[in-house]
C-alpha positions as CSV (number, residue, x, y, z in Angstrom):
1,X,-31.5,-109.7,121.8
2,X,-33.6,-109.3,124.9
3,X,-36.5,-111.7,125.3
4,X,-39.5,-109.3,125.4
5,X,-43.1,-110.3,126.1
6,X,-46.0,-107.9,125.9
7,X,-49.0,-108.2,128.3
8,X,-52.2,-106.3,127.7
9,X,-54.6,-106.6,130.6
10,X,-58.1,-105.1,130.1
11,X,-59.7,-104.1,133.5
12,X,-63.4,-103.4,134.0
13,X,-62.8,-99.9,135.3
14,X,-62.6,-96.8,133.1
15,X,-63.9,-94.0,135.3
16,X,-62.2,-94.0,138.7
17,X,-58.7,-92.8,137.9
18,X,-57.4,-93.3,141.4
19,X,-58.3,-97.0,141.3
20,X,-56.9,-97.3,137.8
21,X,-53.6,-95.8,138.9
22,X,-53.4,-98.0,141.9
23,X,-53.8,-101.1,139.7
24,X,-51.2,-99.9,137.2
25,X,-48.8,-99.1,140.1
26,X,-49.1,-102.7,141.3
27,X,-47.8,-103.9,138.0
28,X,-45.2,-101.1,137.6
29,X,-43.7,-101.9,141.0
30,X,-42.4,-105.2,139.6
31,X,-38.7,-104.8,138.6
32,X,-38.3,-105.2,134.8
33,X,-42.0,-104.3,134.0
34,X,-42.4,-101.3,131.7
35,X,-45.8,-99.6,131.3
36,X,-46.2,-98.7,127.7
37,X,-49.8,-97.4,127.8
38,X,-52.8,-96.8,130.0
39,X,-56.0,-96.0,128.1
40,X,-59.2,-95.6,130.2
41,X,-62.6,-95.3,128.4
42,X,-65.6,-93.9,130.3
43,X,-68.3,-95.2,128.0
44,X,-66.8,-98.7,127.7
45,X,-66.0,-98.5,131.5
46,X,-62.8,-100.3,130.7
47,X,-59.0,-99.6,130.7
48,X,-56.5,-101.1,128.4
49,X,-53.1,-101.4,130.0
50,X,-50.0,-102.3,128.0
51,X,-47.0,-103.8,129.7
52,X,-43.7,-105.1,128.3
53,X,-40.6,-106.8,129.7
54,X,-39.0,-110.1,130.4
55,X,-41.2,-113.2,130.7
56,X,-40.6,-113.5,134.4
57,X,-41.4,-109.8,135.0
58,X,-44.6,-110.1,133.0
59,X,-45.9,-113.0,135.1
60,X,-45.2,-111.2,138.3
61,X,-46.7,-107.9,137.0
62,X,-49.8,-109.6,135.6
63,X,-50.3,-111.5,138.9
64,X,-50.0,-108.2,140.9
65,X,-52.3,-106.4,138.6
66,X,-55.0,-109.1,138.8
67,X,-54.8,-109.3,142.6
68,X,-55.1,-105.6,143.0
69,X,-58.0,-105.5,140.5
70,X,-59.8,-108.1,142.6
71,X,-59.1,-106.1,145.7
72,X,-60.3,-102.7,144.4
73,X,-63.0,-103.4,141.8
74,X,-66.6,-104.7,142.1
75,X,-68.5,-106.3,139.2
76,X,-71.8,-106.0,141.1
77,X,-71.9,-102.3,140.2
78,X,-70.2,-102.4,136.8
79,X,-72.1,-101.2,133.7
80,X,-70.5,-100.3,130.4
81,X,-70.8,-100.6,126.7
82,X,-68.1,-103.3,126.3
83,X,-68.7,-107.0,126.9
84,X,-66.9,-108.3,130.0
85,X,-66.8,-111.3,132.3
86,X,-64.9,-110.0,135.4
87,X,-62.7,-107.3,136.9
88,X,-59.8,-108.4,134.7
89,X,-61.8,-109.3,131.6
90,X,-58.8,-110.4,129.6
91,X,-55.0,-110.7,130.3
92,X,-53.2,-111.8,127.2
93,X,-49.5,-112.5,126.8
94,X,-48.0,-111.7,123.4
95,X,-44.6,-112.7,122.0
96,X,-42.6,-109.7,120.8
97,X,-38.9,-110.6,120.6
98,X,-37.2,-113.9,121.3
99,X,-40.4,-115.5,122.6
100,X,-43.1,-117.9,121.2
101,X,-46.8,-118.6,121.6
102,X,-45.9,-121.7,123.5
103,X,-43.9,-119.8,126.0
104,X,-46.6,-117.2,126.4
105,X,-49.2,-119.9,126.9
106,X,-47.0,-121.2,129.8
107,X,-46.8,-117.7,131.2
108,X,-50.6,-117.5,131.2
109,X,-50.8,-120.8,133.1
110,X,-48.1,-119.7,135.6
111,X,-50.1,-116.5,136.2
112,X,-53.3,-118.4,136.8
113,X,-51.5,-120.6,139.4
114,X,-50.0,-117.7,141.2
115,X,-53.3,-115.9,141.5
116,X,-55.0,-119.0,142.8
117,X,-52.4,-119.4,145.5
118,X,-53.7,-116.2,146.9
119,X,-57.5,-116.2,146.2
120,X,-60.0,-118.7,144.7
121,X,-61.7,-117.1,141.7
122,X,-62.9,-118.6,138.4
123,X,-60.1,-118.4,135.8
124,X,-60.5,-119.2,132.1
125,X,-57.6,-119.8,129.7
126,X,-58.0,-118.8,126.0
127,X,-56.1,-118.4,122.8
128,X,-52.9,-120.3,122.6
129,X,-53.3,-121.2,126.3
130,X,-56.7,-122.8,125.7
131,X,-57.1,-126.4,126.7
132,X,-59.2,-127.3,123.7
133,X,-60.2,-125.7,120.4
134,X,-63.7,-124.7,121.6
135,X,-62.1,-122.5,124.3
136,X,-59.7,-120.6,122.0
137,X,-61.9,-117.5,121.2
138,X,-62.4,-115.0,123.9
139,X,-65.8,-114.1,122.5
140,X,-67.0,-117.7,123.0
141,X,-65.8,-117.9,126.6
142,X,-67.4,-114.5,127.4
143,X,-70.9,-115.3,126.1
144,X,-73.5,-114.5,128.7
145,X,-70.9,-112.1,130.3
146,X,-70.7,-111.4,134.0
147,X,-74.5,-111.6,134.4
148,X,-74.5,-115.2,133.2
149,X,-71.5,-116.4,135.3
150,X,-73.5,-117.6,138.3
151,X,-75.7,-119.9,136.2
152,X,-72.5,-121.2,134.5
153,X,-70.9,-122.1,137.7
154,X,-74.1,-123.7,139.1
155,X,-74.6,-125.8,136.0
156,X,-77.8,-124.0,135.0
157,X,-76.4,-122.1,132.0
158,X,-78.2,-122.6,128.7
159,X,-75.7,-120.7,126.5
160,X,-72.6,-122.7,126.9
161,X,-71.7,-126.3,126.2
162,X,-69.8,-128.4,128.7
163,X,-66.6,-127.6,126.7
164,X,-66.9,-123.8,127.4
165,X,-68.9,-123.4,130.6
166,X,-66.6,-124.0,133.5
167,X,-63.3,-122.4,134.3
168,X,-60.0,-124.2,134.1
169,X,-59.4,-123.8,137.8
170,X,-60.8,-121.8,140.7
171,X,-63.9,-121.7,142.8
172,X,-67.2,-123.0,141.4
173,X,-69.5,-122.1,144.3
174,X,-71.0,-118.6,144.0
175,X,-69.8,-116.4,146.8
176,X,-69.4,-112.8,147.7
177,X,-65.8,-113.0,146.5
178,X,-66.8,-114.3,143.0
179,X,-69.8,-111.9,142.8
180,X,-67.3,-109.1,143.3
181,X,-64.5,-110.4,141.0
182,X,-66.4,-112.2,138.3
183,X,-64.4,-114.5,136.0
184,X,-60.8,-113.8,135.1
185,X,-59.6,-114.6,131.5
186,X,-55.9,-115.2,130.9
187,X,-54.4,-116.2,127.6
188,X,-51.7,-116.0,124.9
189,X,-52.3,-114.6,121.4
190,X,-50.7,-112.9,118.4
191,X,-50.6,-109.1,118.2
192,X,-54.2,-107.8,118.0
193,X,-55.2,-104.3,117.1
194,X,-58.2,-102.9,118.9
195,X,-59.6,-100.4,116.5
196,X,-62.6,-98.0,116.6
197,X,-64.0,-96.1,113.7
198,X,-66.2,-93.1,114.6
199,X,-69.6,-92.8,112.9
200,X,-71.4,-89.4,112.9
201,X,-74.5,-90.6,114.7
202,X,-75.5,-90.7,118.4
203,X,-77.7,-93.9,118.7
204,X,-75.4,-96.5,117.0
205,X,-78.1,-97.8,114.7
206,X,-75.9,-97.5,111.6
207,X,-72.7,-98.5,113.5
208,X,-74.4,-101.7,114.7
209,X,-75.4,-102.5,111.1
210,X,-71.9,-101.8,109.8
211,X,-70.4,-104.0,112.6
212,X,-72.6,-106.9,111.7
213,X,-71.8,-106.6,108.0
214,X,-68.0,-106.4,108.5
215,X,-67.3,-108.9,111.3
216,X,-66.2,-112.3,110.2
217,X,-69.1,-114.1,111.9
218,X,-71.6,-111.9,110.0
219,X,-75.2,-112.1,111.1
220,X,-77.9,-114.6,111.5
221,X,-81.0,-114.3,109.3
222,X,-84.1,-116.0,110.7
223,X,-87.3,-117.1,108.9
224,X,-90.8,-116.4,110.2
225,X,-91.2,-120.1,111.2
226,X,-88.0,-120.3,113.2
227,X,-85.4,-121.4,110.6
228,X,-82.1,-119.6,110.5
229,X,-79.0,-119.2,108.3
230,X,-75.7,-117.4,108.9
231,X,-74.5,-114.8,106.4
232,X,-70.7,-114.5,106.7
233,X,-69.2,-111.1,107.1
234,X,-67.0,-109.1,104.7
235,X,-63.7,-109.0,106.6
236,X,-61.4,-111.9,107.7
237,X,-60.3,-112.3,111.3
238,X,-62.4,-109.4,112.6
239,X,-64.7,-109.1,115.6
240,X,-66.9,-106.1,115.4
241,X,-69.9,-104.4,117.0
242,X,-71.6,-100.9,117.0
243,X,-71.7,-98.9,120.3
244,X,-72.6,-95.5,121.5
245,X,-69.7,-93.3,122.5
246,X,-71.3,-90.5,124.6
247,X,-68.0,-88.9,125.5
248,X,-67.4,-88.0,121.9
249,X,-71.1,-87.5,120.9
250,X,-70.8,-90.2,118.2
251,X,-71.1,-93.9,117.7
252,X,-68.3,-96.3,117.0
253,X,-67.7,-99.5,115.0
254,X,-65.6,-101.2,117.6
255,X,-63.3,-103.9,116.1
256,X,-60.7,-106.4,117.1
257,X,-58.4,-106.9,114.1
258,X,-57.1,-110.4,115.0
259,X,-54.7,-110.6,112.0
260,X,-53.6,-107.4,110.4
261,X,-52.2,-109.3,107.4
262,X,-55.6,-110.7,106.5
263,X,-57.4,-107.5,107.5
264,X,-55.1,-104.4,107.4
265,X,-55.9,-101.3,109.4
266,X,-56.7,-99.3,106.3
267,X,-59.0,-102.0,104.9
268,X,-61.1,-101.9,108.0
269,X,-61.3,-98.1,107.9
270,X,-62.2,-97.9,104.2
271,X,-64.8,-100.6,104.6
272,X,-66.5,-98.7,107.4
273,X,-66.3,-95.4,105.4
274,X,-67.8,-97.1,102.3
275,X,-70.7,-98.6,104.2
276,X,-71.3,-95.4,106.2
277,X,-71.6,-93.5,103.0
278,X,-74.1,-96.1,101.7
279,X,-76.2,-95.4,104.8
280,X,-75.9,-91.6,104.4
281,X,-73.6,-90.8,107.3
282,X,-70.0,-89.7,107.5
283,X,-66.9,-91.1,109.3
284,X,-65.2,-88.9,111.9
285,X,-61.8,-90.4,112.1
286,X,-60.8,-93.4,114.1
287,X,-58.8,-94.5,117.1
288,X,-56.4,-97.3,118.1
289,X,-56.8,-98.6,121.6
290,X,-53.5,-99.9,123.0
291,X,-50.5,-100.1,120.7
292,X,-50.2,-100.9,117.0
293,X,-47.4,-102.6,115.1
294,X,-45.3,-100.3,112.9
295,X,-46.1,-102.4,109.8
296,X,-49.8,-101.7,110.1
297,X,-49.2,-97.9,109.8
298,X,-46.6,-98.3,107.1
299,X,-49.0,-100.4,105.0
300,X,-51.8,-97.8,105.6
301,X,-49.4,-95.0,104.6
302,X,-48.5,-96.8,101.3
303,X,-52.2,-97.4,100.6
304,X,-52.9,-93.7,100.9
305,X,-49.7,-92.6,99.1
306,X,-48.2,-95.3,96.9
307,X,-45.2,-93.0,96.0
308,X,-43.9,-92.3,99.5
309,X,-41.0,-94.4,100.8
310,X,-39.8,-92.7,104.0
311,X,-41.0,-94.5,107.1
312,X,-41.7,-91.4,109.2
313,X,-43.6,-89.8,106.4
314,X,-45.6,-93.0,105.8
315,X,-46.6,-93.0,109.5
316,X,-47.7,-89.3,109.3
317,X,-49.7,-90.0,106.2
318,X,-51.4,-93.0,107.9
319,X,-52.2,-90.9,111.0
320,X,-53.7,-88.1,109.0
321,X,-55.6,-90.4,106.5
322,X,-57.1,-92.6,109.2
323,X,-58.0,-89.6,111.3
324,X,-56.2,-90.9,114.4
325,X,-56.0,-87.3,115.8
326,X,-59.6,-86.4,115.0
327,X,-60.9,-86.8,118.6
328,X,-57.9,-88.1,120.5
329,X,-54.2,-87.5,120.1
330,X,-52.1,-90.3,118.7
331,X,-48.5,-90.2,119.6
332,X,-46.5,-92.6,117.3
333,X,-43.6,-92.7,119.7
334,X,-45.7,-94.2,122.4
335,X,-48.5,-95.7,120.2
336,X,-46.3,-97.9,117.9
337,X,-45.1,-101.1,119.6
338,X,-41.6,-101.1,118.2
339,X,-41.0,-97.5,118.9
340,X,-42.4,-97.6,122.4
341,X,-40.3,-100.7,123.2
342,X,-37.2,-99.2,121.8
343,X,-37.5,-96.1,124.0
344,X,-38.8,-97.7,127.2
345,X,-37.7,-101.3,127.3
346,X,-34.4,-101.8,125.4
347,X,-31.7,-99.9,127.0
């Protein structure tokens, strides 16, 4: 069996297709690197790029992609709906076949070192590559976003603790280079499904409420005199928020499903649909950003049709029932990890 690692860089550019293509080309030029997907989003101003190949090729491709992003992109003019820290907001390595989280963590560290050999920028490690438990969650490291990075580096930040404030390595003195690049976050993690459910409203008021009810961290309830208590969310291992999607004329409950065994795709969809109905609005399908494991769609297909057994039919049922073709086209041959790898990576 080939040793296959997936790498899923998210760059802070979703509108300039020429720049996006140049960044993708930098990775694709590495022998053994296969580009499985490129998904720009205008409203999020972000592109999810999915690469796969041998461990060595993934380190070289990720390094090339990060350096090209630092060259071409500029955080000083970046505005989008999605939280972000720098031009490559996140670059995770994911074990697919014959690999492990420990190996992927080492690949993240190697990538950091190679980037820093060329240019000094702040680099954070997260997930299985994190240096302590407090640095494992991307959302914790990204608090304050790009706009708060200068204060973090200058020791004037009031959001982070000493355990999460500074990067693992890289420059600490604010400069034109750092102002342009922001912070780069590299890590290792399990397969994560980025999943958006479309809500038929334009201002995201209800989508934001649904996001705060569903996400694992829930919401904070404050008293009039300053006390507060956290109300846990409905779903396990889910990050979620509500955002406006002007391109589609709707809002979205934007989620990261961090463990699809604890929160399957269809559970997230049906929870959004149920809550939206309670608020008097309808769901208009959903979308998967990046690639999805085959098992997630098979499980969804069995939920919607418990009698079906054929894999291809189950996938079709899942696509139809989740509305994955409602606004965008979902191609299972390129959108399912195992099928995409079989056709593009394994020869």
